[in-house]
Each structure stands twice: as C-alpha cells, then as structure tokens.
C-alpha positions as CSV (number, residue, x, y, z in Angstrom):
1,M,-45.9,20.0,-61.3
2,R,-47.9,17.6,-63.7
3,W,-44.5,16.1,-65.1
4,V,-43.5,15.3,-61.5
5,A,-46.9,13.7,-60.8
6,A,-46.5,11.8,-64.1
7,G,-43.2,10.5,-63.3
8,A,-44.2,9.6,-59.7
9,V,-47.2,7.5,-61.5
10,L,-44.6,5.7,-64.0
11,V,-42.4,4.7,-61.1
12,L,-45.2,3.3,-59.1
13,L,-46.5,1.5,-62.2
14,G,-43.1,0.1,-62.9
15,I,-42.7,-1.2,-59.3
16,L,-46.0,-2.8,-59.4
17,L,-45.4,-4.4,-62.7
18,R,-42.3,-5.7,-61.6
19,W,-43.5,-7.3,-58.6
20,I,-46.6,-8.8,-60.4
21,L,-44.8,-10.4,-63.3
22,K,-41.4,-10.8,-61.4
23,L,-39.5,-9.3,-64.3
24,G,-36.6,-8.5,-62.2
25,A,-35.8,-12.0,-61.4
26,S,-33.2,-13.4,-64.0
27,R,-33.8,-16.9,-65.6
28,R,-30.2,-17.3,-65.5
29,P,-28.5,-18.5,-62.2
30,Q,-27.6,-15.6,-59.8
31,L,-24.7,-15.7,-57.5
32,S,-24.3,-13.8,-54.2
33,L,-22.1,-10.7,-53.4
34,S,-20.5,-12.9,-50.9
35,T,-19.3,-15.7,-53.0
36,P,-15.6,-16.5,-52.4
37,L,-13.1,-15.8,-55.3
38,E,-11.1,-18.9,-56.6
39,S,-7.3,-18.4,-56.7
40,A,-7.2,-17.2,-60.3
41,R,-9.6,-14.6,-59.8
42,E,-8.1,-13.5,-56.5
43,N,-4.8,-13.0,-58.3
44,I,-6.6,-10.3,-60.6
45,Y,-8.6,-8.8,-57.6
46,G,-5.9,-8.5,-55.0
47,P,-3.5,-6.3,-56.8
48,V,-6.3,-4.0,-57.9
49,A,-7.7,-3.8,-54.4
50,R,-4.3,-2.8,-53.0
51,E,-3.8,-0.3,-55.5
52,L,-7.0,1.5,-54.9
53,V,-6.8,1.5,-51.2
54,A,-3.1,2.6,-51.3
55,Q,-4.1,5.7,-53.5
56,S,-7.1,6.5,-51.6
57,A,-5.0,6.3,-48.2
58,I,-2.3,8.7,-49.7
59,L,-4.9,11.2,-50.9
60,G,-6.5,10.9,-47.2
61,I,-3.1,11.6,-45.7
62,S,-2.4,14.7,-48.0
63,L,-6.0,16.4,-47.1
64,N,-5.6,15.4,-43.4
65,E,-1.9,17.1,-43.2
66,A,-3.4,20.1,-45.1
67,L,-6.3,20.4,-42.5
68,E,-3.9,20.1,-39.6
69,E,-1.3,22.6,-41.0
70,R,-4.4,25.1,-41.5
71,A,-5.4,24.7,-38.0
72,A,-1.9,25.4,-36.8
73,G,-1.9,28.6,-38.6
74,Q,0.6,27.5,-41.5
75,I,-1.7,28.6,-44.4
76,E,0.9,28.4,-47.1
77,T,2.0,24.9,-46.2
78,A,-1.7,23.9,-45.9
79,W,-2.2,25.2,-49.4
80,R,0.9,23.5,-50.9
81,L,-0.4,20.2,-49.4
82,V,-4.0,21.0,-51.0
83,C,-2.1,21.2,-54.4
84,L,-0.6,17.8,-53.9
85,A,-3.8,16.3,-52.9
86,V,-5.3,17.7,-56.2
87,S,-2.6,15.6,-58.1
88,E,-3.4,12.4,-56.2
89,W,-7.2,12.9,-56.7
90,N,-6.5,13.1,-60.5
91,R,-4.7,10.3,-60.3
92,L,-7.1,8.1,-58.3
93,S,-10.1,9.4,-60.5
94,E,-8.1,8.2,-63.7
95,V,-7.4,4.8,-62.3
96,L,-11.0,4.4,-61.2
97,A,-12.4,5.6,-64.9
98,S,-9.9,3.1,-66.4
99,V,-11.0,0.0,-64.1
100,I,-14.8,1.0,-64.8
101,D,-14.2,1.0,-68.4
102,V,-12.5,-2.4,-68.3
103,M,-15.6,-3.7,-66.4
104,A,-17.9,-2.1,-69.0
105,K,-16.1,-3.8,-71.8
106,H,-16.5,-7.4,-70.2
107,A,-19.7,-7.3,-68.5
108,G,-21.2,-8.8,-71.4
109,G,-19.4,-12.2,-71.0
110,A,-20.7,-13.0,-67.7
111,Q,-22.0,-16.5,-67.6
112,V,-24.8,-16.0,-65.1
113,A,-26.7,-12.8,-63.7
114,V,-24.5,-10.2,-62.1
115,P,-25.6,-9.2,-58.8
116,V,-25.7,-5.5,-58.8
117,P,-24.3,-3.9,-55.6
118,T,-26.6,-1.2,-54.0
119,I,-25.5,2.3,-53.7
120,L,-27.4,4.4,-51.1
121,A,-27.6,8.1,-51.5
122,S,-27.8,8.4,-47.7
123,R,-24.1,7.3,-47.4
124,F,-22.7,10.4,-49.2
125,R,-22.0,13.5,-47.6
126,T,-21.9,16.3,-50.4
127,R,-25.3,17.4,-51.7
128,T,-24.1,16.8,-55.0
129,M,-23.5,13.1,-54.8
130,S,-26.6,12.6,-52.6
131,D,-28.9,14.1,-55.3
132,F,-26.9,12.5,-58.2
133,V,-27.6,8.9,-56.7
134,R,-30.9,9.5,-55.7
135,I,-31.8,10.3,-59.1
136,H,-30.1,6.9,-60.1
137,E,-32.0,5.0,-57.6
138,L,-35.4,6.4,-59.0
139,F,-34.5,5.4,-62.7
140,N,-33.2,2.1,-61.5
141,Q,-36.6,1.2,-60.4
142,L,-37.9,1.0,-63.9
143,V,-35.0,-1.4,-65.0
144,F,-35.8,-5.2,-65.1
145,R,-32.9,-7.0,-66.9
146,S,-30.0,-7.6,-64.7
147,R,-27.5,-7.2,-67.6
148,L,-28.8,-3.6,-68.2
149,R,-29.0,-2.7,-64.4
150,F,-25.3,-3.7,-64.3
151,Q,-24.4,-1.5,-67.2
152,L,-26.3,1.5,-65.6
153,H,-24.6,0.7,-62.3
154,L,-21.3,1.1,-64.1
155,R,-22.4,4.4,-65.8
156,L,-23.5,5.7,-62.3
157,L,-19.9,5.0,-60.9
158,R,-18.3,6.7,-64.0
159,E,-20.4,9.7,-63.9
160,A,-20.3,10.2,-60.2
161,C,-16.6,10.1,-60.2
162,K,-16.6,12.8,-63.0
163,T,-19.1,15.0,-61.3
164,L,-17.5,15.0,-57.9
165,G,-14.1,15.7,-59.4
166,A,-15.4,18.5,-61.3
167,E,-17.1,20.0,-58.2
168,F,-13.8,19.5,-56.2
169,L,-11.5,20.9,-58.8
170,R,-13.8,23.8,-59.7
171,A,-13.5,24.8,-56.0
172,Y,-9.7,24.6,-56.1
173,R,-9.0,26.4,-59.4
174,R,-11.4,29.2,-57.9
175,A,-9.1,29.4,-55.0
176,E,-5.9,29.3,-57.1
177,H,-7.1,32.0,-59.3
178,T,-8.0,34.4,-56.6
179,G,-5.3,33.5,-54.3
180,H,-7.6,33.0,-51.4
181,C,-8.8,29.6,-50.3
182,P,-12.4,30.2,-49.3
183,L,-13.7,28.7,-46.0
184,E,-16.2,26.5,-47.8
185,L,-13.3,24.7,-49.6
186,W,-11.8,23.8,-46.2
187,E,-15.0,22.8,-44.7
188,G,-15.7,20.6,-47.8
189,V,-12.5,18.9,-48.2
190,D,-13.3,16.0,-45.8
191,N,-16.8,15.5,-47.3
192,Y,-15.3,15.5,-50.9
193,F,-12.6,12.9,-49.9
194,H,-15.2,10.7,-48.2
195,D,-17.3,10.6,-51.1
196,L,-14.5,9.7,-53.4
197,D,-13.2,7.2,-51.0
198,L,-16.8,5.7,-51.1
199,L,-16.8,5.6,-54.8
200,A,-13.5,3.8,-54.8
201,K,-14.7,1.1,-52.5
202,E,-18.1,0.8,-54.6
203,T,-16.0,0.5,-57.7
204,L,-14.0,-2.3,-55.9
205,L,-16.9,-4.1,-55.0
206,T,-18.4,-4.0,-58.3
207,F,-15.1,-5.4,-59.8
208,R,-15.2,-8.3,-57.4
209,T,-18.7,-8.9,-58.3
210,L,-18.0,-9.0,-62.0
211,L,-15.0,-11.4,-61.6
212,I,-17.3,-13.9,-59.7
213,C,-19.4,-14.2,-62.8
214,L,-16.9,-13.9,-65.7
215,P,-16.0,-17.4,-67.5
216,T,-12.2,-18.6,-66.9
217,S,-11.6,-18.2,-70.6
218,Q,-12.1,-14.3,-70.1
219,L,-9.7,-13.8,-67.3
220,D,-6.6,-13.4,-69.4
221,A,-7.9,-10.7,-71.4
222,L,-9.3,-8.9,-68.3
223,A,-6.2,-9.2,-66.2
224,S,-4.3,-7.7,-69.0
225,E,-6.3,-4.7,-69.4
226,V,-6.8,-4.1,-65.7
227,R,-3.0,-4.0,-65.5
228,T,-2.9,-1.4,-67.9
229,A,-5.6,0.5,-66.2
230,I,-3.5,0.6,-63.1
231,R,-0.1,0.9,-64.7
232,R,0.5,4.6,-63.9
233,G,0.2,4.3,-60.2
234,A,1.0,0.5,-60.0
235,R,2.5,-0.5,-56.7
236,S,1.2,-4.1,-57.4
237,T,1.3,-6.4,-60.5
238,V,-1.9,-8.1,-61.7
239,N,-1.2,-11.8,-62.5
240,A,-2.9,-13.4,-65.6
241,A,-5.1,-16.4,-64.7
242,P,-3.4,-19.7,-65.0
C-alpha cells in the first residue's frame, strides 16, 4: 500500500504546484473548442465527420439487427449479423487509428495552444474503458504543457480503441471457436458499441480542435493525408484547402 500512498501524494503535489505556479496556463493564445471553422477547414472536417458517423451508424445497425434476431429466436441469423458487425468494427477502428496518426503527425505545427477535450471515465459503459480512462485522468493531472497534454490525449484515443477492440474481438473469437455464443457477449454488445461510438465522437472532436489551431499553410498536407486515412471506406471526398 506504500506505493499507492506515494502515488497519491505525488498527484496532490502536482495539482498544488500547478495551482500555485499556474504552469498549466500556456503563454501562447489558446482558442475555445467552440470556435467556428472557416470554409477551408470545414471542407476538410465535413467529409471526415460524415465518414465516421456513417461507419458508426452501419455498425450500430448491424448489432441492433443481430440482437433483434436473437430475441426472435433466429440464433443462426443473429450470429451471421454479428460476423458482419465484426468486419464493420475493424473497418471503423482502422479509420480511427489512421486519423489519430495523422493528427499526431501535424499536432506540432499548431500556432496556438491546442485545447484538449476532456474525456470522462463516467461516460463509458464497459469496465475496461472506465478503468483505462480513469488511469489516464490520474496521470493527466501531472502534465502541465498543453502540447504534451494533447499528445497524451491522442495516445489515449489510440490505445483506447485498440484495447476495446481487442476485448470485443476476443469475446467474438471465443464464441466462434466454441460454436457457442455466450450470454455475456450478447449482453455486452450494446456496451461495446456505445464505447466505440463514443471514442469515434471524441476523435472527431479532437480532429476539429486541431484544425482550428493549424496554420493555413499546413492544411493541404493534412487534407491529403486524411483523404488517404479514410480512403477504404470513403463515401466522401476531402477537399484540399484553397
């Protein structure tokens, strides 16, 4: 228990120092999360938003139909829909990871301090995600520089998507291997989807936040790389900045 007490003391010390010295406040100007996007940035953000929303909706529909078929006693049909949902899950996860990687590459070019969106552990339904985000909240209290906080935020999104996906796929493969879909998988489907959908929304909010802070000279490169990131599932086209 000594290390727990020592960790708590360190956290309290960090918060106290941050309050006294105001190290958390950036010397550069900082924008608000609600700052509207100009047209050049909206042309980049809009297609990415539509793509992520569309893929999340397809995944949600597949899982809902699976649950409805199971409730109707059509177990075989329900399982086929779960298999379809796994493909959609992988597709969405891949796009999210690619968009996060693009953000990490361009975050260093921000002209102003990037506001870091707050992710709350209480908003997640699965125990895995709640615990994962709660640990991040603890360490986040010890980071004062806005640039580093934003990088840690991106890392949280990337690792959270990977962790949640691994748990969902592990439950699916266990059922596939045994030929029996356990009750906990059916009961957890809705919670798994809720948390992935929440991560997609958080990723989209983070992308919008970064767009606000990037110089115009960097927009063409960002647009090109994001276009590549969503190419496999692209129902939209990202326009380069004029």
